[in-house]
N, CA, C and O atoms as a Maestro MAE file, in Angstrom:
{
 s_m_m2io_version
 :::
 2.0.0
}

f_m_ct {
 s_m_title
 :::
 protein
 m_atom[260] {
  # First column is atom index #
  i_m_mmod_type
  r_m_x_coord
  r_m_y_coord
  r_m_z_coord
  i_m_residue_number
  s_m_chain_name
  s_m_pdb_residue_name
  s_m_pdb_atom_name
  i_m_atomic_number
  :::
  1 25 79.880 103.406 70.023 1 A "UNK " " N  " 7
  2 3 78.621 103.937 70.504 1 A "UNK " " CA " 6
  3 2 77.438 103.207 69.862 1 A "UNK " " C  " 6
  4 15 76.428 102.952 70.517 1 A "UNK " " O  " 8
  5 25 77.571 102.886 68.614 2 A "UNK " " N  " 7
  6 3 76.487 102.196 67.917 2 A "UNK " " CA " 6
  7 2 76.266 100.808 68.522 2 A "UNK " " C  " 6
  8 15 75.129 100.359 68.663 2 A "UNK " " O  " 8
  9 25 77.359 100.137 68.875 3 A "UNK " " N  " 7
  10 3 77.248 98.811 69.493 3 A "UNK " " CA " 6
  11 2 76.532 98.902 70.838 3 A "UNK " " C  " 6
  12 15 75.723 98.038 71.175 3 A "UNK " " O  " 8
  13 25 76.829 99.949 71.601 4 A "UNK " " N  " 7
  14 3 76.173 100.143 72.893 4 A "UNK " " CA " 6
  15 2 74.670 100.345 72.713 4 A "UNK " " C  " 6
  16 15 73.869 99.744 73.429 4 A "UNK " " O  " 8
  17 25 74.296 101.181 71.768 5 A "UNK " " N  " 7
  18 3 72.874 101.434 71.504 5 A "UNK " " CA " 6
  19 2 72.187 100.146 71.069 5 A "UNK " " C  " 6
  20 15 71.048 99.888 71.458 5 A "UNK " " O  " 8
  21 25 72.862 99.349 70.278 6 A "UNK " " N  " 7
  22 3 72.290 98.083 69.821 6 A "UNK " " CA " 6
  23 2 72.069 97.131 70.998 6 A "UNK " " C  " 6
  24 15 71.044 96.454 71.072 6 A "UNK " " O  " 8
  25 25 73.033 97.086 71.912 7 A "UNK " " N  " 7
  26 3 72.893 96.216 73.082 7 A "UNK " " CA " 6
  27 2 71.787 96.696 74.010 7 A "UNK " " C  " 6
  28 15 71.038 95.884 74.553 7 A "UNK " " O  " 8
  29 25 71.678 98.001 74.196 8 A "UNK " " N  " 7
  30 3 70.610 98.539 75.040 8 A "UNK " " CA " 6
  31 2 69.253 98.228 74.426 8 A "UNK " " C  " 6
  32 15 68.305 97.910 75.143 8 A "UNK " " O  " 8
  33 25 69.154 98.318 73.118 9 A "UNK " " N  " 7
  34 3 67.901 98.010 72.439 9 A "UNK " " CA " 6
  35 2 67.500 96.553 72.692 9 A "UNK " " C  " 6
  36 15 66.313 96.253 72.813 9 A "UNK " " O  " 8
  37 25 68.474 95.656 72.773 10 A "UNK " " N  " 7
  38 3 68.167 94.246 73.030 10 A "UNK " " CA " 6
  39 2 67.617 94.033 74.440 10 A "UNK " " C  " 6
  40 15 66.864 93.089 74.677 10 A "UNK " " O  " 8
  41 25 67.993 94.916 75.383 11 A "UNK " " N  " 7
  42 3 67.443 94.796 76.732 11 A "UNK " " CA " 6
  43 2 65.938 95.005 76.722 11 A "UNK " " C  " 6
  44 15 65.206 94.335 77.451 11 A "UNK " " O  " 8
  45 25 65.479 95.929 75.900 12 A "UNK " " N  " 7
  46 3 64.070 96.296 75.891 12 A "UNK " " CA " 6
  47 2 63.268 95.568 74.823 12 A "UNK " " C  " 6
  48 15 62.042 95.679 74.793 12 A "UNK " " O  " 8
  49 25 63.928 94.832 73.954 13 A "UNK " " N  " 7
  50 3 63.245 94.075 72.907 13 A "UNK " " CA " 6
  51 2 63.830 92.667 72.846 13 A "UNK " " C  " 6
  52 15 64.585 92.351 71.927 13 A "UNK " " O  " 8
  53 25 63.485 91.809 73.828 14 A "UNK " " N  " 7
  54 3 64.103 90.481 73.877 14 A "UNK " " CA " 6
  55 2 63.764 89.586 72.694 14 A "UNK " " C  " 6
  56 15 64.478 88.616 72.440 14 A "UNK " " O  " 8
  57 25 62.695 89.885 71.965 15 A "UNK " " N  " 7
  58 3 62.382 89.051 70.804 15 A "UNK " " CA " 6
  59 2 63.477 89.160 69.752 15 A "UNK " " C  " 6
  60 15 63.663 88.240 68.956 15 A "UNK " " O  " 8
  61 25 64.206 90.277 69.738 16 A "UNK " " N  " 7
  62 3 65.296 90.424 68.780 16 A "UNK " " CA " 6
  63 2 66.485 89.535 69.136 16 A "UNK " " C  " 6
  64 15 67.276 89.180 68.262 16 A "UNK " " O  " 8
  65 25 66.614 89.180 70.392 17 A "UNK " " N  " 7
  66 3 67.699 88.281 70.789 17 A "UNK " " CA " 6
  67 2 67.508 86.931 70.115 17 A "UNK " " C  " 6
  68 15 68.468 86.332 69.630 17 A "UNK " " O  " 8
  69 25 66.270 86.455 70.085 18 A "UNK " " N  " 7
  70 3 66.002 85.168 69.437 18 A "UNK " " CA " 6
  71 2 66.281 85.241 67.941 18 A "UNK " " C  " 6
  72 15 66.730 84.265 67.340 18 A "UNK " " O  " 8
  73 25 66.018 86.389 67.346 19 A "UNK " " N  " 7
  74 3 66.269 86.534 65.917 19 A "UNK " " CA " 6
  75 2 67.761 86.574 65.610 19 A "UNK " " C  " 6
  76 15 68.208 86.041 64.595 19 A "UNK " " O  " 8
  77 25 68.527 87.208 66.491 20 A "UNK " " N  " 7
  78 3 69.950 87.382 66.235 20 A "UNK " " CA " 6
  79 2 70.796 86.280 66.847 20 A "UNK " " C  " 6
  80 15 71.881 85.983 66.346 20 A "UNK " " O  " 8
  81 25 70.317 85.671 67.925 21 A "UNK " " N  " 7
  82 3 71.110 84.679 68.628 21 A "UNK " " CA " 6
  83 2 71.099 83.334 67.934 21 A "UNK " " C  " 6
  84 15 70.267 83.053 67.070 21 A "UNK " " O  " 8
  85 25 72.045 82.520 68.340 22 A "UNK " " N  " 7
  86 3 72.124 81.169 67.796 22 A "UNK " " CA " 6
  87 2 71.971 80.161 68.911 22 A "UNK " " C  " 6
  88 15 71.499 80.488 70.000 22 A "UNK " " O  " 8
  89 25 72.363 78.961 68.641 23 A "UNK " " N  " 7
  90 3 72.314 77.911 69.640 23 A "UNK " " CA " 6
  91 2 73.349 78.212 70.717 23 A "UNK " " C  " 6
  92 15 74.510 78.473 70.399 23 A "UNK " " O  " 8
  93 25 72.946 78.179 71.991 24 A "UNK " " N  " 7
  94 3 73.915 78.458 73.049 24 A "UNK " " CA " 6
  95 2 74.980 77.362 73.125 24 A "UNK " " C  " 6
  96 15 74.722 76.196 72.826 24 A "UNK " " O  " 8
  97 25 76.145 77.760 73.522 25 A "UNK " " N  " 7
  98 3 77.258 76.827 73.645 25 A "UNK " " CA " 6
  99 2 77.011 75.898 74.838 25 A "UNK " " C  " 6
  100 15 76.666 76.370 75.922 25 A "UNK " " O  " 8
  101 25 77.177 74.620 74.658 26 A "UNK " " N  " 7
  102 3 76.911 73.654 75.729 26 A "UNK " " CA " 6
  103 2 77.861 73.850 76.901 26 A "UNK " " C  " 6
  104 15 77.553 73.444 78.022 26 A "UNK " " O  " 8
  105 25 79.014 74.468 76.655 27 A "UNK " " N  " 7
  106 3 79.974 74.666 77.745 27 A "UNK " " CA " 6
  107 2 79.428 75.586 78.826 27 A "UNK " " C  " 6
  108 15 79.788 75.448 79.995 27 A "UNK " " O  " 8
  109 25 78.556 76.529 78.449 28 A "UNK " " N  " 7
  110 3 77.958 77.404 79.452 28 A "UNK " " CA " 6
  111 2 77.040 76.614 80.372 28 A "UNK " " C  " 6
  112 15 77.040 76.829 81.583 28 A "UNK " " O  " 8
  113 25 76.269 75.713 79.813 29 A "UNK " " N  " 7
  114 3 75.378 74.890 80.636 29 A "UNK " " CA " 6
  115 2 76.181 73.997 81.569 29 A "UNK " " C  " 6
  116 15 75.827 73.835 82.736 29 A "UNK " " O  " 8
  117 25 77.250 73.425 81.062 30 A "UNK " " N  " 7
  118 3 78.084 72.572 81.911 30 A "UNK " " CA " 6
  119 2 78.770 73.382 83.006 30 A "UNK " " C  " 6
  120 15 78.898 72.911 84.137 30 A "UNK " " O  " 8
  121 25 79.208 74.588 82.683 31 A "UNK " " N  " 7
  122 3 79.838 75.444 83.688 31 A "UNK " " CA " 6
  123 2 78.831 75.839 84.765 31 A "UNK " " C  " 6
  124 15 79.169 75.872 85.948 31 A "UNK " " O  " 8
  125 25 77.597 76.137 84.361 32 A "UNK " " N  " 7
  126 3 76.558 76.468 85.338 32 A "UNK " " CA " 6
  127 2 76.277 75.288 86.251 32 A "UNK " " C  " 6
  128 15 76.090 75.459 87.455 32 A "UNK " " O  " 8
  129 25 76.249 74.099 85.685 33 A "UNK " " N  " 7
  130 3 75.996 72.916 86.500 33 A "UNK " " CA " 6
  131 2 77.140 72.673 87.481 33 A "UNK " " C  " 6
  132 15 76.902 72.337 88.641 33 A "UNK " " O  " 8
  133 25 78.371 72.839 87.025 34 A "UNK " " N  " 7
  134 3 79.518 72.673 87.927 34 A "UNK " " CA " 6
  135 2 79.477 73.679 89.065 34 A "UNK " " C  " 6
  136 15 79.777 73.335 90.208 34 A "UNK " " O  " 8
  137 25 79.110 74.915 88.765 35 A "UNK " " N  " 7
  138 3 79.027 75.942 89.799 35 A "UNK " " CA " 6
  139 2 77.939 75.597 90.810 35 A "UNK " " C  " 6
  140 15 78.150 75.715 92.017 35 A "UNK " " O  " 8
  141 25 76.783 75.175 90.325 36 A "UNK " " N  " 7
  142 3 75.690 74.799 91.217 36 A "UNK " " CA " 6
  143 2 76.103 73.641 92.117 36 A "UNK " " C  " 6
  144 15 75.838 73.662 93.319 36 A "UNK " " O  " 8
  145 25 76.748 72.635 91.545 37 A "UNK " " N  " 7
  146 3 77.179 71.487 92.344 37 A "UNK " " CA " 6
  147 2 78.251 71.882 93.354 37 A "UNK " " C  " 6
  148 15 78.307 71.319 94.447 37 A "UNK " " O  " 8
  149 25 79.097 72.836 93.002 38 A "UNK " " N  " 7
  150 3 80.102 73.315 93.954 38 A "UNK " " CA " 6
  151 2 79.435 74.017 95.137 38 A "UNK " " C  " 6
  152 15 79.864 73.854 96.279 38 A "UNK " " O  " 8
  153 25 78.393 74.793 94.868 39 A "UNK " " N  " 7
  154 3 77.658 75.438 95.956 39 A "UNK " " CA " 6
  155 2 76.992 74.392 96.845 39 A "UNK " " C  " 6
  156 15 77.009 74.520 98.069 39 A "UNK " " O  " 8
  157 25 76.412 73.371 96.249 40 A "UNK " " N  " 7
  158 3 75.799 72.309 97.052 40 A "UNK " " CA " 6
  159 2 76.840 71.588 97.895 40 A "UNK " " C  " 6
  160 15 76.605 71.300 99.069 40 A "UNK " " O  " 8
  161 25 77.982 71.300 97.302 41 A "UNK " " N  " 7
  162 3 79.054 70.623 98.031 41 A "UNK " " CA " 6
  163 2 79.526 71.473 99.210 41 A "UNK " " C  " 6
  164 15 79.777 70.945 100.293 41 A "UNK " " O  " 8
  165 25 79.646 72.768 99.007 42 A "UNK " " N  " 7
  166 3 80.058 73.669 100.079 42 A "UNK " " CA " 6
  167 2 79.015 73.701 101.190 42 A "UNK " " C  " 6
  168 15 79.360 73.670 102.372 42 A "UNK " " O  " 8
  169 25 77.746 73.763 100.814 43 A "UNK " " N  " 7
  170 3 76.679 73.783 101.819 43 A "UNK " " CA " 6
  171 2 76.676 72.499 102.640 43 A "UNK " " C  " 6
  172 15 76.539 72.540 103.862 43 A "UNK " " O  " 8
  173 25 76.824 71.369 101.976 44 A "UNK " " N  " 7
  174 3 76.851 70.093 102.701 44 A "UNK " " CA " 6
  175 2 78.064 70.001 103.620 44 A "UNK " " C  " 6
  176 15 77.966 69.452 104.718 44 A "UNK " " O  " 8
  177 25 79.199 70.528 103.186 45 A "UNK " " N  " 7
  178 3 80.394 70.520 104.035 45 A "UNK " " CA " 6
  179 2 80.185 71.390 105.274 45 A "UNK " " C  " 6
  180 15 80.595 71.012 106.371 45 A "UNK " " O  " 8
  181 25 79.555 72.541 105.107 46 A "UNK " " N  " 7
  182 3 79.290 73.404 106.260 46 A "UNK " " CA " 6
  183 2 78.300 72.758 107.228 46 A "UNK " " C  " 6
  184 15 78.467 72.855 108.444 46 A "UNK " " O  " 8
  185 25 77.286 72.109 106.700 47 A "UNK " " N  " 7
  186 3 76.322 71.414 107.559 47 A "UNK " " CA " 6
  187 2 77.009 70.270 108.293 47 A "UNK " " C  " 6
  188 15 76.805 70.087 109.494 47 A "UNK " " O  " 8
  189 25 77.826 69.497 107.572 48 A "UNK " " N  " 7
  190 3 78.564 68.404 108.206 48 A "UNK " " CA " 6
  191 2 79.526 68.908 109.267 48 A "UNK " " C  " 6
  192 15 79.678 68.284 110.317 48 A "UNK " " O  " 8
  193 25 80.174 70.032 109.000 49 A "UNK " " N  " 7
  194 3 81.063 70.626 110.002 49 A "UNK " " CA " 6
  195 2 80.300 71.061 111.241 49 A "UNK " " C  " 6
  196 15 80.796 70.923 112.359 49 A "UNK " " O  " 8
  197 25 79.104 71.581 111.050 50 A "UNK " " N  " 7
  198 3 78.280 71.965 112.197 50 A "UNK " " CA " 6
  199 2 77.890 70.768 113.042 50 A "UNK " " C  " 6
  200 15 77.910 70.838 114.271 50 A "UNK " " O  " 8
  201 25 77.534 69.663 112.387 51 A "UNK " " N  " 7
  202 3 77.226 68.441 113.137 51 A "UNK " " CA " 6
  203 2 78.459 67.924 113.876 51 A "UNK " " C  " 6
  204 15 78.345 67.442 115.003 51 A "UNK " " O  " 8
  205 25 79.621 68.017 113.262 52 A "UNK " " N  " 7
  206 3 80.850 67.557 113.917 52 A "UNK " " CA " 6
  207 2 81.149 68.397 115.151 52 A "UNK " " C  " 6
  208 15 81.512 67.855 116.196 52 A "UNK " " O  " 8
  209 25 81.003 69.697 115.044 53 A "UNK " " N  " 7
  210 3 81.228 70.565 116.207 53 A "UNK " " CA " 6
  211 2 80.238 70.222 117.304 53 A "UNK " " C  " 6
  212 15 80.606 70.181 118.478 53 A "UNK " " O  " 8
  213 25 79.004 69.979 116.944 54 A "UNK " " N  " 7
  214 3 77.989 69.635 117.936 54 A "UNK " " CA " 6
  215 2 78.304 68.308 118.616 54 A "UNK " " C  " 6
  216 15 78.059 68.162 119.814 54 A "UNK " " O  " 8
  217 25 78.839 67.346 117.886 55 A "UNK " " N  " 7
  218 3 79.152 66.038 118.466 55 A "UNK " " CA " 6
  219 2 80.397 66.082 119.344 55 A "UNK " " C  " 6
  220 15 80.424 65.474 120.414 55 A "UNK " " O  " 8
  221 25 81.425 66.797 118.900 56 A "UNK " " N  " 7
  222 3 82.699 66.770 119.619 56 A "UNK " " CA " 6
  223 2 82.793 67.823 120.714 56 A "UNK " " C  " 6
  224 15 83.658 67.734 121.585 56 A "UNK " " O  " 8
  225 25 81.929 68.802 120.680 57 A "UNK " " N  " 7
  226 3 81.903 69.820 121.726 57 A "UNK " " CA " 6
  227 2 80.483 69.928 122.292 57 A "UNK " " C  " 6
  228 15 79.821 70.949 122.107 57 A "UNK " " O  " 8
  229 25 80.014 68.884 122.980 58 A "UNK " " N  " 7
  230 3 78.614 68.883 123.435 58 A "UNK " " CA " 6
  231 2 78.351 69.835 124.598 58 A "UNK " " C  " 6
  232 15 77.193 70.140 124.883 58 A "UNK " " O  " 8
  233 25 79.400 70.315 125.279 59 A "UNK " " N  " 7
  234 3 79.198 71.136 126.471 59 A "UNK " " CA " 6
  235 2 79.116 72.625 126.169 59 A "UNK " " C  " 6
  236 15 79.184 73.441 127.088 59 A "UNK " " O  " 8
  237 25 78.974 72.989 124.917 60 A "UNK " " N  " 7
  238 3 78.835 74.405 124.588 60 A "UNK " " CA " 6
  239 2 77.484 74.919 125.068 60 A "UNK " " C  " 6
  240 15 76.465 74.234 124.975 60 A "UNK " " O  " 8
  241 25 77.508 76.145 125.585 61 A "UNK " " N  " 7
  242 3 76.241 76.751 125.990 61 A "UNK " " CA " 6
  243 2 75.441 77.114 124.744 61 A "UNK " " C  " 6
  244 15 76.002 77.242 123.656 61 A "UNK " " O  " 8
  245 25 74.130 77.280 124.903 62 A "UNK " " N  " 7
  246 3 73.278 77.576 123.749 62 A "UNK " " CA " 6
  247 2 73.627 78.915 123.118 62 A "UNK " " C  " 6
  248 15 73.348 79.128 121.938 62 A "UNK " " O  " 8
  249 25 74.225 79.810 123.873 63 A "UNK " " N  " 7
  250 3 74.611 81.103 123.314 63 A "UNK " " CA " 6
  251 2 75.690 80.977 122.251 63 A "UNK " " C  " 6
  252 15 75.823 81.847 121.389 63 A "UNK " " O  " 8
  253 25 76.454 79.905 122.309 64 A "UNK " " N  " 7
  254 3 77.540 79.697 121.344 64 A "UNK " " CA " 6
  255 2 77.111 78.835 120.182 64 A "UNK " " C  " 6
  256 15 77.853 78.717 119.207 64 A "UNK " " O  " 8
  257 25 75.960 78.237 120.247 65 A "UNK " " N  " 7
  258 3 75.508 77.350 119.178 65 A "UNK " " CA " 6
  259 2 74.797 78.105 118.107 65 A "UNK " " C  " 6
  260 15 74.348 77.511 117.127 65 A "UNK " " O  " 8
  :::
 }
 m_bond[259] {
  # First column is bond index #
  i_m_from
  i_m_to
  i_m_order
  :::
  1 1 2 1
  2 2 3 1
  3 3 4 2
  4 3 5 1
  5 5 6 1
  6 6 7 1
  7 7 8 2
  8 7 9 1
  9 9 10 1
  10 10 11 1
  11 11 12 2
  12 11 13 1
  13 13 14 1
  14 14 15 1
  15 15 16 2
  16 15 17 1
  17 17 18 1
  18 18 19 1
  19 19 20 2
  20 19 21 1
  21 21 22 1
  22 22 23 1
  23 23 24 2
  24 23 25 1
  25 25 26 1
  26 26 27 1
  27 27 28 2
  28 27 29 1
  29 29 30 1
  30 30 31 1
  31 31 32 2
  32 31 33 1
  33 33 34 1
  34 34 35 1
  35 35 36 2
  36 35 37 1
  37 37 38 1
  38 38 39 1
  39 39 40 2
  40 39 41 1
  41 41 42 1
  42 42 43 1
  43 43 44 2
  44 43 45 1
  45 45 46 1
  46 46 47 1
  47 47 48 2
  48 47 49 1
  49 49 50 1
  50 50 51 1
  51 51 52 2
  52 51 53 1
  53 53 54 1
  54 54 55 1
  55 55 56 2
  56 55 57 1
  57 57 58 1
  58 58 59 1
  59 59 60 2
  60 59 61 1
  61 61 62 1
  62 62 63 1
  63 63 64 2
  64 63 65 1
  65 65 66 1
  66 66 67 1
  67 67 68 2
  68 67 69 1
  69 69 70 1
  70 70 71 1
  71 71 72 2
  72 71 73 1
  73 73 74 1
  74 74 75 1
  75 75 76 2
  76 75 77 1
  77 77 78 1
  78 78 79 1
  79 79 80 2
  80 79 81 1
  81 81 82 1
  82 82 83 1
  83 83 84 2
  84 83 85 1
  85 85 86 1
  86 86 87 1
  87 87 88 2
  88 87 89 1
  89 89 90 1
  90 90 91 1
  91 91 92 2
  92 91 93 1
  93 93 94 1
  94 94 95 1
  95 95 96 2
  96 95 97 1
  97 97 98 1
  98 98 99 1
  99 99 100 2
  100 99 101 1
  101 101 102 1
  102 102 103 1
  103 103 104 2
  104 103 105 1
  105 105 106 1
  106 106 107 1
  107 107 108 2
  108 107 109 1
  109 109 110 1
  110 110 111 1
  111 111 112 2
  112 111 113 1
  113 113 114 1
  114 114 115 1
  115 115 116 2
  116 115 117 1
  117 117 118 1
  118 118 119 1
  119 119 120 2
  120 119 121 1
  121 121 122 1
  122 122 123 1
  123 123 124 2
  124 123 125 1
  125 125 126 1
  126 126 127 1
  127 127 128 2
  128 127 129 1
  129 129 130 1
  130 130 131 1
  131 131 132 2
  132 131 133 1
  133 133 134 1
  134 134 135 1
  135 135 136 2
  136 135 137 1
  137 137 138 1
  138 138 139 1
  139 139 140 2
  140 139 141 1
  141 141 142 1
  142 142 143 1
  143 143 144 2
  144 143 145 1
  145 145 146 1
  146 146 147 1
  147 147 148 2
  148 147 149 1
  149 149 150 1
  150 150 151 1
  151 151 152 2
  152 151 153 1
  153 153 154 1
  154 154 155 1
  155 155 156 2
  156 155 157 1
  157 157 158 1
  158 158 159 1
  159 159 160 2
  160 159 161 1
  161 161 162 1
  162 162 163 1
  163 163 164 2
  164 163 165 1
  165 165 166 1
  166 166 167 1
  167 167 168 2
  168 167 169 1
  169 169 170 1
  170 170 171 1
  171 171 172 2
  172 171 173 1
  173 173 174 1
  174 174 175 1
  175 175 176 2
  176 175 177 1
  177 177 178 1
  178 178 179 1
  179 179 180 2
  180 179 181 1
  181 181 182 1
  182 182 183 1
  183 183 184 2
  184 183 185 1
  185 185 186 1
  186 186 187 1
  187 187 188 2
  188 187 189 1
  189 189 190 1
  190 190 191 1
  191 191 192 2
  192 191 193 1
  193 193 194 1
  194 194 195 1
  195 195 196 2
  196 195 197 1
  197 197 198 1
  198 198 199 1
  199 199 200 2
  200 199 201 1
  201 201 202 1
  202 202 203 1
  203 203 204 2
  204 203 205 1
  205 205 206 1
  206 206 207 1
  207 207 208 2
  208 207 209 1
  209 209 210 1
  210 210 211 1
  211 211 212 2
  212 211 213 1
  213 213 214 1
  214 214 215 1
  215 215 216 2
  216 215 217 1
  217 217 218 1
  218 218 219 1
  219 219 220 2
  220 219 221 1
  221 221 222 1
  222 222 223 1
  223 223 224 2
  224 223 225 1
  225 225 226 1
  226 226 227 1
  227 227 228 2
  228 227 229 1
  229 229 230 1
  230 230 231 1
  231 231 232 2
  232 231 233 1
  233 233 234 1
  234 234 235 1
  235 235 236 2
  236 235 237 1
  237 237 238 1
  238 238 239 1
  239 239 240 2
  240 239 241 1
  241 241 242 1
  242 242 243 1
  243 243 244 2
  244 243 245 1
  245 245 246 1
  246 246 247 1
  247 247 248 2
  248 247 249 1
  249 249 250 1
  250 250 251 1
  251 251 252 2
  252 251 253 1
  253 253 254 1
  254 254 255 1
  255 255 256 2
  256 255 257 1
  257 257 258 1
  258 258 259 1
  259 259 260 2
  :::
 }
}
């Protein structure tokens, strides 16, 4: 219970996080970058797939596009 109260206190007093925290682990930054790049790669693949469908199925009505 004491740990919970301490964590809740940090939500409302972020200056204490700087006092108690240390240098962040570089692995978190690298993991965030990998996740962001994976999202970009997925978005580009979906856009490319949409262009491919448009090129190979040009006779689709606008209702299906």
